[in-house]
C-alpha positions as a printed NumPy array, in Angstrom:
array([[  0.023,  -0.03 ,   0.597],
       [  2.975,   2.768,   0.499],
       [  4.255,   2.263,  -2.391],
       [  0.76 ,   2.493,  -4.116],
       [  0.15 ,   5.414,  -2.461],
       [  3.697,   6.962,  -3.466],
       [  3.237,   6.258,  -6.721],
       [ -0.291,   8.068,  -7.099],
       [  1.076,  10.625,  -4.984],
       [  2.662,  12.138,  -7.985],
       [ -0.011,  11.399, -10.638],
       [ -3.022,  14.152, -11.   ],
       [ -6.442,  13.011,  -9.139],
       [ -9.733,  13.097,  -9.498],
       [-11.935,  15.624,  -7.073],
       [-13.431,  13.216,  -4.428],
       [-17.032,  13.31 ,  -5.791],
       [-16.652,  14.41 ,  -8.982],
       [-18.981,  12.108, -10.171],
       [-21.531,  12.315,  -7.45 ],
       [-23.873,  14.315,  -9.927],
       [-23.266,  12.297, -12.663],
       [-26.426,   9.839, -13.847],
       [-27.263,   5.917, -14.534],
       [-26.479,   6.725, -18.552],
       [-23.289,   8.494, -18.294],
       [-21.677,   6.562, -15.833],
       [-22.72 ,   3.375, -18.183],
       [-21.796,   5.216, -21.654],
       [-20.246,   2.579, -23.627],
       [-18.505,   4.849, -26.171],
       [-15.358,   4.757, -27.054],
       [-12.384,   6.016, -26.65 ],
       [-12.597,   5.113, -23.481],
       [-11.87 ,   7.62 , -20.181],
       [ -8.685,   8.238, -19.327],
       [ -7.92 ,   6.597, -15.617],
       [ -7.719,   9.437, -13.085],
       [ -7.314,   7.864,  -9.557],
       [ -9.306,   9.032,  -6.24 ],
       [ -6.108,   8.678,  -3.869],
       [ -5.671,   7.722,  -0.447],
       [ -7.988,   9.218,   2.743],
       [ -6.732,   8.663,   6.104],
       [ -9.916,   7.451,   7.508],
       [-10.92 ,   4.983,   4.652],
       [ -7.803,   3.045,   5.058],
       [ -7.915,   3.036,   8.771],
       [-11.391,   1.595,   8.164],
       [-10.242,  -1.098,   5.541],
       [ -7.112,  -1.999,   8.495],
       [-10.098,  -2.32 ,  11.026],
       [-12.187,  -4.291,   8.545],
       [ -9.535,  -6.974,   8.066],
       [ -8.633,  -7.074,  11.713],
       [-12.679,  -8.606,  12.193],
       [-12.132, -10.646,   9.334],
       [ -9.599, -12.92 ,  10.993],
       [-10.962, -12.402,  14.419],
       [-14.563, -13.983,  12.842],
       [-12.727, -16.254,  10.618],
       [-10.77 , -18.169,  13.57 ],
       [-13.584, -18.02 ,  16.012],
       [-15.503, -20.47 ,  13.061],
       [-12.788, -22.131,  12.015],
       [-12.921, -25.364,  14.181],
       [-17.149, -25.362,  13.026],
       [-15.592, -25.079,   9.605],
       [-13.084, -27.289,   9.143],
       [-15.046, -30.549,  10.602],
       [-17.923, -29.706,   7.88 ],
       [-15.27 , -29.869,   4.652],
       [-13.583, -33.078,   7.105],
       [-16.651, -34.591,   6.914],
       [-17.463, -34.122,   2.944],
       [-13.922, -35.309,   2.357],
       [-14.97 , -38.172,   4.264],
       [-17.892, -38.729,   2.291],
       [-16.384, -37.445,  -1.392],
       [-16.988, -39.172,  -4.595],
       [-14.134, -39.172,  -6.293],
       [ -9.903, -38.385,  -5.541],
       [ -9.378, -35.082,  -8.006],
       [ -7.139, -34.076,  -5.547],
       [ -4.408, -36.68 ,  -5.661],
       [ -4.128, -36.7  ,  -9.587],
       [ -0.856, -35.637, -11.118],
       [ -2.513, -32.104, -11.596],
       [ -4.706, -32.424,  -8.132],
       [ -3.584, -28.549,  -7.317],
       [ -4.032, -27.096, -10.154],
       [ -7.747, -28.711, -10.529],
       [ -8.268, -27.272,  -7.265],
       [ -7.307, -24.03 ,  -7.982],
       [ -9.715, -23.742, -11.069],
       [-12.178, -25.736,  -8.974],
       [-12.117, -22.919,  -6.334],
       [-12.138, -20.631,  -9.224],
       [-15.119, -21.531, -10.415],
       [-17.219, -21.968,  -7.62 ],
       [-15.553, -18.628,  -6.032],
       [-17.599, -16.923,  -9.516],
       [-21.003, -18.091,  -8.125],
       [-20.185, -17.66 ,  -4.562],
       [-19.541, -13.36 ,  -5.884],
       [-22.859, -13.894,  -7.964],
       [-25.229, -15.276,  -5.764],
       [-23.703, -12.576,  -2.877],
       [-24.829,  -9.839,  -5.077],
       [-27.9  , -11.419,  -6.053],
       [-29.331, -12.588,  -2.561],
       [-30.075,  -9.828,  -0.411],
       [-28.53 , -11.436,   2.578],
       [-25.158, -12.502,   0.774],
       [-24.475,  -9.451,  -0.092],
       [-25.157,  -8.217,   3.763],
       [-22.057,  -9.766,   4.399],
       [-20.219,  -9.163,   0.795],
       [-21.372,  -5.141,   0.503],
       [-18.597,  -4.454,   2.97 ],
       [-16.659,  -4.459,   0.621],
       [-17.882,  -2.374,  -1.775],
       [-18.249,   0.483,   0.765],
       [-15.537,   2.49 ,  -0.249],
       [-16.06 ,   5.135,  -2.201],
       [-12.004,   4.565,  -2.993],
       [-10.407,   2.717,  -4.529],
       [ -7.027,   1.199,  -3.946],
       [ -5.052,  -1.774,  -2.456],
       [ -6.336,  -0.914,   1.596],
       [-10.23 ,  -1.567,  -0.751],
       [ -9.091,  -5.202,  -0.922],
       [ -8.64 ,  -5.804,   2.978],
       [-12.634,  -4.586,   3.285],
       [-12.942,  -8.132,   4.351],
       [-16.619,  -9.403,   5.126],
       [-16.938, -10.459,   8.796],
       [-19.452, -13.341,   8.27 ],
       [-18.641, -15.127,   5.536],
       [-19.606, -18.492,   7.072],
       [-22.988, -17.91 ,   5.569],
       [-21.662, -18.834,   1.906],
       [-19.382, -21.837,   2.575],
       [-21.225, -24.561,   1.759],
       [-20.442, -23.251,  -2.234],
       [-17.354, -24.629,  -2.116],
       [-18.121, -27.696,  -0.192],
       [-18.31 , -29.745,  -3.946],
       [-14.456, -29.5  ,  -3.66 ],
       [-13.865, -31.642,  -0.466],
       [-16.675, -33.927,  -2.095],
       [-14.616, -34.338,  -5.109],
       [-11.925, -35.193,  -3.513],
       [ -9.811, -32.096,  -2.708],
       [ -8.593, -32.58 ,   0.512],
       [ -9.685, -29.285,   3.215],
       [ -6.282, -28.718,   3.439],
       [ -5.671, -28.561,  -0.568],
       [ -9.016, -26.391,  -0.214],
       [ -7.826, -24.23 ,   1.674],
       [ -4.884, -23.786,   0.158],
       [ -6.525, -22.665,  -3.012],
       [ -8.782, -20.586,  -1.837],
       [ -6.021, -18.731,   0.546],
       [ -4.034, -17.939,  -2.972],
       [ -6.812, -16.934,  -5.418],
       [ -8.03 , -14.289,  -2.218],
       [ -3.858, -13.196,  -2.764],
       [ -4.14 , -12.627,  -6.037],
       [ -7.201, -10.924,  -5.574],
       [ -5.228,  -7.857,  -3.912],
       [ -3.103,  -6.653,  -6.804],
       [ -6.182,  -5.781,  -8.609],
       [ -7.83 ,  -3.383,  -6.131],
       [ -5.817,  -0.301,  -7.532],
       [ -6.43 ,   2.59 ,  -9.921],
       [ -1.934,   2.557, -10.696],
       [ -1.905,  -0.302, -13.437],
       [ -4.249,   0.885, -16.389],
       [ -4.839,  -1.671, -19.238],
       [ -2.786,  -4.686, -19.754],
       [ -1.937,  -5.866, -22.671],
       [ -5.122,  -7.   , -24.594],
       [ -4.233, -11.459, -24.579],
       [ -3.79 , -10.833, -20.608],
       [ -6.811,  -8.746, -20.131],
       [ -8.81 , -11.158, -22.785],
       [ -8.205, -13.983, -19.692],
       [ -7.015, -12.631, -16.711],
       [ -9.074, -10.926, -14.468],
       [ -7.342,  -7.295, -13.867],
       [ -7.497,  -4.353, -12.389],
       [ -9.652,  -2.784, -15.12 ],
       [-11.701,  -5.363, -14.818],
       [-12.003,  -5.18 , -11.279],
       [-12.706,  -1.396, -11.253],
       [-15.691,  -1.962, -13.568],
       [-16.998,  -4.205, -10.676],
       [-16.017,  -1.404,  -7.958],
       [-18.308,   1.094,  -9.878],
       [-21.79 ,   2.501, -10.055],
       [-24.769,   1.733, -12.089],
       [-23.955,   0.166, -14.531],
       [-25.36 ,  -3.186, -15.765],
       [-25.613,  -5.59 , -12.309],
       [-23.582,  -8.452, -11.72 ],
       [-20.377,  -7.333, -13.925],
       [-16.346,  -8.481, -13.708],
       [-17.584, -11.222, -10.95 ],
       [-14.859, -13.495, -11.583],
       [-11.602, -14.221,  -9.099],
       [ -8.794, -14.962, -11.142],
       [-10.384, -15.611, -14.709],
       [-12.522, -13.634, -16.434],
       [-13.743, -16.05 , -18.388],
       [-15.854, -17.401, -16.628],
       [-17.581, -13.233, -17.005],
       [-17.411, -14.048, -20.397],
       [-18.891, -17.473, -20.233],
       [-22.283, -16.78 , -17.783],
       [-22.596, -13.277, -19.462],
       [-21.292, -10.834, -17.077],
       [-18.462,  -8.829, -18.713],
       [-18.195,  -5.599, -19.373],
       [-15.149,  -3.828, -20.302],
       [-13.816,  -0.654, -18.513],
       [-14.66 ,   2.524, -20.789],
       [-16.466,   5.32 , -18.927],
       [-14.46 ,   6.904, -15.813],
       [-15.568,   4.833, -12.648],
       [-17.555,   5.918,  -9.889],
       [-17.313,   3.754,  -6.795],
       [-19.524,   2.332,  -3.591],
       [-22.572,   2.475,  -3.452],
       [-25.999,   3.508,  -4.769],
       [-26.269,   5.32 ,  -1.307],
       [-23.247,   5.244,   0.115],
       [-23.441,   4.67 ,   4.114],
       [-21.093,   7.24 ,   5.153],
       [-18.871,   6.018,   7.908],
       [-15.846,   4.528,   8.594],
       [-17.13 ,   2.417,  11.853],
       [-15.52 ,  -0.838,  10.865],
       [-18.925,  -2.093,  12.88 ],
       [-21.422,  -0.154,  11.225],
       [-19.541,  -1.695,   7.661],
       [-19.394,  -5.076,   8.435],
       [-23.553,  -5.057,  10.263],
       [-25.34 ,  -2.779,   8.697],
       [-27.211,  -4.438,   5.889],
       [-28.213,  -6.968,   8.312],
       [-30.074,  -4.057,  10.741],
       [-31.542,  -3.174,   7.718],
       [-32.907,  -6.674,   6.542],
       [-34.392,  -6.998,  10.485],
       [-35.884,  -4.007,  10.252],
       [-37.508,  -4.382,   6.701],
       [-38.904,  -8.086,   8.317],
       [-40.153,  -6.564,  11.496],
       [-42.135,  -3.881,   9.593],
       [-45.499,  -3.578,  10.665],
       [-47.035,  -3.542,   7.201],
       [-45.543,  -6.806,   6.41 ],
       [-46.988,  -8.533,   9.516],
       [-50.601,  -7.165,   8.857],
       [-50.569,  -9.53 ,   6.233],
       [-52.172, -13.158,   6.353],
       [-49.567, -15.692,   7.78 ],
       [-48.612, -17.224,   4.39 ],
       [-48.2  , -14.103,   2.11 ],
       [-46.398, -12.239,   6.013],
       [-43.729, -15.471,   5.394],
       [-43.363, -14.39 ,   1.416],
       [-42.83 , -10.702,   2.404],
       [-40.402, -11.284,   5.071],
       [-38.871, -14.13 ,   2.803],
       [-38.971, -10.798,  -0.42 ],
       [-36.176,  -8.96 ,   2.296],
       [-33.95 , -11.72 ,   1.964],
       [-33.793, -11.085,  -1.81 ],
       [-32.735,  -8.804,  -4.374],
       [-35.358,  -7.244,  -7.385],
       [-33.858,  -9.795, -10.233],
       [-31.869,  -8.047, -11.654],
       [-30.342,  -5.913,  -9.86 ],
       [-27.181,  -5.743,  -7.554],
       [-29.032,  -6.143,  -3.347],
       [-28.224,  -4.21 ,  -0.247],
       [-27.679,  -0.31 ,  -0.145],
       [-30.478,   1.284,   0.873],
       [-31.791,   2.773,  -2.359],
       [-35.251,   1.881,  -1.498],
       [-38.093,   0.08 ,  -3.965],
       [-41.892,  -0.69 ,  -3.173],
       [-42.436,  -4.003,  -1.711],
       [-44.354,  -5.895,  -3.589],
       [-47.046,  -7.625,  -1.004],
       [-48.228, -10.394,  -3.732],
       [-45.661, -13.346,  -3.218],
       [-43.499, -14.772,  -6.127],
       [-44.692, -17.326,  -8.104],
       [-45.432, -20.904,  -7.439],
       [-46.17 , -18.932,  -3.56 ],
       [-48.638, -16.867,  -5.006],
       [-50.848, -20.248,  -6.161],
       [-51.219, -21.292,  -2.91 ],
       [-52.818, -18.6  ,  -1.481],
       [-56.806, -18.779,  -1.694],
       [-57.46 , -15.312,  -3.445],
       [-53.821, -14.288,  -5.012],
       [-53.279, -11.006,  -6.32 ],
       [-51.609,  -8.028,  -4.315],
       [-53.428,  -6.63 ,  -1.289],
       [-55.059,  -3.712,   0.164],
       [-52.991,  -1.92 ,   2.18 ],
       [-50.697,   0.947,   2.251],
       [-47.646,  -0.213,   0.77 ],
       [-44.357,  -0.005,   3.075],
       [-40.958,   0.399,   1.078],
       [-37.917,  -1.828,   1.643],
       [-33.914,  -0.842,   1.515],
       [-32.774,  -3.416,  -0.865],
       [-30.179,  -2.921,  -3.583],
       [-29.823,  -1.567,  -7.263],
       [-25.983,  -1.585,  -6.894],
       [-23.119,  -4.555,  -7.723]])
């Protein structure tokens, strides 16, 4: 981080908040040529908050390590293959983790409960190596995504090592000190250019979700090149440097939404569906920040077909804090 800060110190800087008035179309403008890369730079309180998030992440992971390791060992004992013992076992583990990471990352942007864990990583309005340290405190929520690895015969130790290397690779892509790399690298690998798009807003939902190989985004339709200058952060930022609030603010918002009187004023089945909706995002949108939408009290199909009188209820709609961001 120190080296990056020195590099950025001698470069022209953007004015912080320069894109606050930009429209969605302006932020998503695909017109070439691409905007030049002009960094936002560091800010002391923002960096300290990121370091606090890293410390909390290490404590949280240590607290649940015994449980997650027992789960992994159970899965390995019930494995259906032995892919980890082959000649290219670790290469396979790296590829498997990166593939599963893509879906882990994508679901964290599509399911509000999972986004509540991941939102902390997107909470900074700056983009530098300290941003990479904004790691979540509730990662156990998505531990299950990687269980196919021990089930396929990758040992828990090999699985953990693949995850660590994947995370370490992603550290360097959180920078504005590196512009676009040569085309062959950009075509295959996740780079700083690609990941800046992921941290930007609003653009198209679910962009650049890969860990190491950007080919997953190209295969599954979530790739978008860096063209317009990026506005970092959430569609409505939380304006805090308190690590505890950064880590848990969205969980608190979900709890408030579930407890809304309007939700409990419906029939049991319908209110249950409405409370479930508080955990989900609108289809095609980023989840979890404080961008508001109206709560649809009509349950989604197929649940609504089990109601005796399907259709919207004649009560005043409430407003939920769900996401329109990545």
